[in-house]
C-alpha positions in Angstrom: 106.3 129.7 118.1 106.1 131.2 114.7 106.8 127.9 112.9 104.0 126.5 114.9 101.6 129.2 113.7 102.6 128.8 110.7 101.8 124.9 110.8 98.3 125.6 112.0 97.5 128.0 109.5 98.1 125.7 106.8 96.1 123.1 108.3 93.2 125.6 108.8 93.7 126.6 105.2 93.5 123.0 104.2 90.5 122.2 106.3 88.8 125.3 104.5 89.2 123.6 100.7 88.0 120.4 102.0 85.0 121.6 103.4 84.2 123.5 100.1 85.0 120.5 97.9 82.8 118.1 100.3 79.6 121.0 99.8 80.0 120.8 95.9 80.5 117.1 95.5 77.4 116.8 98.1 75.5 119.5 96.1 76.4 118.6 92.5 74.8 114.8 92.3 71.3 116.6 93.2 71.3 119.0 90.0 72.3 115.9 87.8 69.6 113.6 89.2 66.8 116.6 88.8 68.4 116.7 85.2 67.9 113.5 84.6 64.5 113.0 85.9 63.3 116.0 83.8 64.1 113.8 80.5 63.2 110.8 81.8 60.2 111.3 83.4 58.1 114.5 81.4 55.9 116.6 83.8 52.1 115.0 83.9 51.1 118.6 82.4 52.8 118.1 79.2 51.9 114.5 78.4 54.2 112.7 75.5 52.4 112.0 72.0 52.9 108.8 70.7 54.6 108.6 67.1 52.7 107.7 64.1 55.3 104.8 63.6 54.3 103.7 67.3 50.8 103.8 66.1 51.0 102.0 63.1 54.9 100.4 62.7 56.1 99.4 59.3 58.7 96.9 58.7 59.7 98.5 55.5 58.7 95.3 53.7 56.1 95.5 51.8 53.3 92.9 53.0 52.6 89.7 51.0 49.5 88.9 52.7 46.0 88.7 50.9 43.0 90.5 52.5 39.3 89.5 52.0 37.0 92.2 50.8 33.2 92.2 51.3 30.4 94.4 49.7 27.0 95.4 50.8 24.2 97.1 49.2 21.1 97.8 51.2 21.2 97.2 55.3 17.6 97.3 56.0 14.4 95.5 55.0 12.9 95.3 51.5 10.0 97.9 51.4 7.2 96.0 50.2 6.5 98.7 47.2 10.1 98.2 45.9 10.9 96.2 43.1 14.9 95.9 43.0 16.9 92.7 43.5 15.4 91.6 47.3 19.0 89.9 47.4 20.7 92.8 48.2 18.8 94.0 51.2 20.5 92.5 54.2 18.6 93.1 57.5 20.6 95.2 59.7 19.8 92.4 62.6 21.5 90.0 60.3 24.3 92.9 59.6 24.8 92.9 63.1 24.7 89.0 63.8 27.8 88.7 60.7 29.7 91.5 62.5 29.8 89.8 65.7 30.4 86.1 63.9 33.4 87.7 62.0 34.9 89.4 65.4 34.3 85.9 67.0 36.5 84.5 64.4 39.2 86.9 65.1 38.4 89.2 62.0 38.4 93.2 62.2 38.1 95.8 60.1 40.4 98.0 58.1 40.2 100.4 55.1 41.6 100.1 51.6 44.2 102.6 52.2 45.6 100.8 55.4 45.8 97.7 52.8 47.5 99.3 50.4 50.0 100.9 53.0 50.3 97.6 54.3 51.6 95.9 51.1 53.4 98.9 49.9 56.0 99.0 53.0 54.4 96.4 55.8 52.3 99.0 57.5 50.8 96.6 60.8 47.0 96.1 60.2 46.5 95.2 63.7 46.5 92.1 65.6 44.0 89.6 64.4 42.7 88.7 61.1 42.1 92.1 58.8 39.1 92.4 56.5 37.4 95.3 54.6 34.4 95.7 54.3 32.7 98.2 51.9 29.4 99.8 50.8 28.4 100.7 47.4 25.7 103.1 46.0 25.5 105.7 48.8 22.8 104.3 50.4 21.3 106.1 53.7 20.9 103.1 55.7 25.1 102.7 55.4 24.9 105.6 58.3 21.6 105.0 59.6 22.3 101.2 60.3 25.9 99.9 59.2 27.8 102.8 61.0 26.1 102.3 64.7 27.0 98.5 64.4 30.6 98.6 63.4 31.2 101.4 66.0 30.4 99.3 68.8 32.9 97.3 67.4 35.9 99.9 67.2 35.6 98.9 63.3 35.3 101.0 60.1 34.0 100.9 56.6 34.6 101.9 53.0 31.8 103.9 51.5 32.0 104.2 47.6 29.8 106.9 46.3 28.5 108.3 42.8 28.5 112.0 42.8 25.2 112.3 41.9 23.9 109.5 44.2 20.4 109.1 45.5 18.4 111.9 46.7 17.5 111.1 50.0 13.8 110.9 49.8 14.9 107.8 47.2 17.2 106.4 50.3 20.3 108.0 49.6 23.1 110.0 51.9 22.7 112.9 53.1 26.0 115.7 52.7 25.6 115.7 56.7 25.3 111.6 56.6 28.9 111.3 54.3 30.1 113.6 56.6 29.3 111.9 59.4 30.7 108.5 57.9 34.2 110.6 57.2 34.2 111.6 60.8 33.4 108.1 62.0 36.4 107.4 60.8 35.2 105.4 57.6 37.0 105.6 54.2 35.3 107.7 51.2 36.2 106.5 47.9 34.2 106.8 44.6 31.9 105.3 42.0 31.9 107.6 39.4 29.7 110.5 38.6 26.3 108.3 39.1 25.9 104.2 39.6 25.5 103.2 36.3 27.5 101.0 34.4 30.4 102.2 32.5 30.8 99.4 29.7 30.5 100.5 26.0 32.0 104.6 26.4 34.2 106.6 24.7 37.5 106.1 26.7 38.5 110.4 26.4 35.1 111.1 27.9 35.3 108.2 30.9 38.6 109.4 31.7 37.3 113.1 32.1 34.4 111.7 33.7 36.1 109.4 36.5 38.7 112.4 36.9 36.0 115.1 37.9 34.2 112.7 39.8 37.3 111.9 42.2 37.9 115.8 41.9 34.6 116.4 43.3 34.6 114.4 45.9 38.0 115.5 47.4 37.1 119.2 47.1 33.5 118.5 48.7 34.9 116.3 51.9 38.7 116.9 52.1 39.5 113.1 51.8 42.1 111.5 49.4 39.6 109.2 47.2 41.9 106.9 46.1 39.8 103.9 45.3 37.2 103.0 42.5 34.3 100.9 42.7 33.3 99.5 39.2 28.9 100.6 39.0 27.2 96.6 39.1 30.9 95.2 39.1 30.8 96.0 35.0 34.0 96.7 33.7 36.7 96.0 29.8 40.0 97.1 29.2 38.3 100.7 28.1 37.2 101.5 31.5 39.9 100.4 33.4 42.9 102.4 31.3 40.1 105.5 31.8 39.8 105.0 35.9 44.0 104.4 35.5 43.8 107.5 33.7 41.7 109.6 35.9 44.2 109.2 39.1 43.1 106.2 41.1 45.5 104.0 42.9 42.8 101.0 42.1 39.7 99.4 41.7 37.2 96.7 43.2 35.0 94.2 41.5 32.5 91.7 42.3 34.1 88.8 41.7 35.0 86.3 43.9 38.4 85.9 46.0 41.2 87.6 47.9 42.6 90.7 47.2 46.7 90.2 47.0 49.5 92.5 46.3 49.8 90.0 43.2 46.9 91.1 41.8 45.9 93.4 39.4 45.4 96.6 41.4 42.4 97.5 39.1 40.7 94.4 39.3 40.2 93.8 42.9 38.2 90.5 44.3 35.1 91.4 46.5 33.0 89.0 48.0 29.2 90.0 47.8 27.2 89.4 50.9 23.4 89.1 50.2 20.5 88.8 52.0 19.7 85.4 53.9 23.7 84.8 54.5 24.1 83.8 58.5 27.4 84.4 60.3 28.6 80.6 59.3 27.5 80.9 55.9 29.3 84.0 55.8 32.6 82.8 57.3 32.5 79.8 55.2 32.0 82.0 52.0 35.2 83.9 53.2 37.3 80.9 53.8 36.4 79.3 50.2 37.0 82.3 48.1 40.6 82.2 49.5 41.2 79.5 47.1 39.1 81.1 44.0 41.7 82.1 41.6 40.3 85.6 40.3 39.4 85.5 36.4 36.9 88.4 36.6 34.1 88.8 33.8 33.1 91.6 32.3 30.1 91.9 34.2 29.2 90.2 37.5 26.8 90.4 40.4 23.1 90.7 40.5 23.4 94.5 39.9 22.6 97.8 42.2 19.4 97.3 44.1 
């Protein structure tokens, strides 16, 4: 009897141990699965934020493709009282048709800073064909007429602004409008203190003026101001050296051609779009300029309005 009782007790003990083990093995996978789910599927109240590499992927290798840069002046019809060059006035309906024509042909707008990042480290410029759309001289029509057109397309522009600019009464951008362009994603770059041509000036004075213009815009608007646009497309070796000394990373001209990484970064060509240009003519101008070798003259283009 004692032996049977001992055997029975041993069986009971083994049964208790087995039940405990079964309970532990049944409960532990639930804890592990819950932990894994929390890592793999974040709560909807704490959405993940995409990294910068996800939104602007980079190959880490310098980009080699060239990119066309357009330049506009006034996006408006010319007032009857104006004596300015009529070729530099592009009516808003004409500008709208041109932008729609570009989009239909597969183009999309990017900034000079984005192009520089692509050339430096292969940062993506997005799907399709990238193009830079610049605006010179600080006209209010860039904010009033060009910004809404580009915004509807999801595009941005580049404003080349002289520090003094034009007063609003003469069709110049107001401070609030400049801030509105920046808030809309536009890039702000410099044309110096004024939109007057720079050739023939003293090198030291030029460098000081251009550096001061850049610092003024950086302080006033809190943006990098990395690029310079030669007023009226006029420059010489002294002007180029002054722009370098002032701290800009590059400059744009009014010479025809596409801007590429092999170009002198301080003599990048642009395609000037004049009034009366149809969408098909603009596309032909862009295609033709791709074959142009940039060897810019000291002064090119019809000058400011």
